[in-house]
C-alpha positions in Angstrom: 0.0 0.0 0.0 1.5 3.3 -1.0 0.8 6.8 0.3 -2.5 8.1 -1.2 -0.9 11.0 -3.0 -3.8 11.5 -5.4 -6.2 12.1 -2.5 -3.7 14.5 -0.9 -3.5 16.5 -4.1 -7.3 16.7 -4.4 -7.8 17.6 -0.7 -9.4 21.0 -0.3 -9.7 21.0 3.5 -7.4 22.3 6.2 -4.0 20.9 5.6 -2.9 21.3 9.2 -5.9 19.3 10.4 -5.3 16.4 8.0 -1.5 16.3 8.7 -2.0 16.4 12.4 -4.7 13.7 12.3 -2.5 11.4 10.1 0.5 11.9 12.4 -1.5 11.1 15.5 -3.1 8.1 13.9 0.3 6.8 12.7 1.5 7.1 16.3 -1.5 5.1 17.5 -0.9 2.4 14.8 2.8 2.2 15.8 1.8 1.6 19.4 -1.0 -0.9 18.7 0.8 -2.8 15.9 -2.5 -4.1 14.3 -2.2 -6.8 11.6 -3.2 -4.2 9.0 0.2 -2.5 9.8 2.1 -5.7 9.1 0.3 -6.1 5.8 1.4 -2.6 5.0 5.1 -3.4 5.6 5.1 -1.5 8.8 4.4 1.8 7.1 2.3 3.5 9.7 2.1 7.0 8.0 0.9 5.7 4.7 -1.7 3.4 6.4 -2.9 6.3 8.7 -3.2 8.7 5.7 -5.1 6.0 3.7 -7.5 5.3 6.7 -8.2 9.0 7.0 -8.6 9.8 3.3 -10.9 6.8 2.7 -12.9 7.5 5.9 -11.9 4.3 7.7 -11.0 6.5 10.6 -12.7 9.9 11.3 -11.2 12.8 13.2 -12.4 16.0 14.7 -10.5 19.1 15.8 -11.1 20.1 19.4 -9.8 22.7 21.7 -8.6 21.7 25.1 -7.3 24.3 27.5 -6.7 26.7 24.6 -4.7 24.1 22.6 -6.0 22.5 19.4 -6.2 18.7 19.7 -7.2 16.0 17.2 -9.4 13.1 18.2 -9.6 10.1 16.0 -12.1 7.2 16.2 -12.7 4.2 13.9 -15.8 4.2 11.7 -18.0 1.2 12.2 
């Protein structure tokens, strides 16, 4: 699985949000080590980006104590 570059090029939303969400999701994946990650040759960033762009994982921007935070949750 490669990084979803076409989706990134077409993305019209907030680039900070999507980058932060993918980064945080990649961190989660590296900690959890799901089988999906192994199937993706251990490439957490590309898997995280793919999950976000294809809506397998949703994220929302929140503000906590004056600091922006990203919260992700799986889509069921």
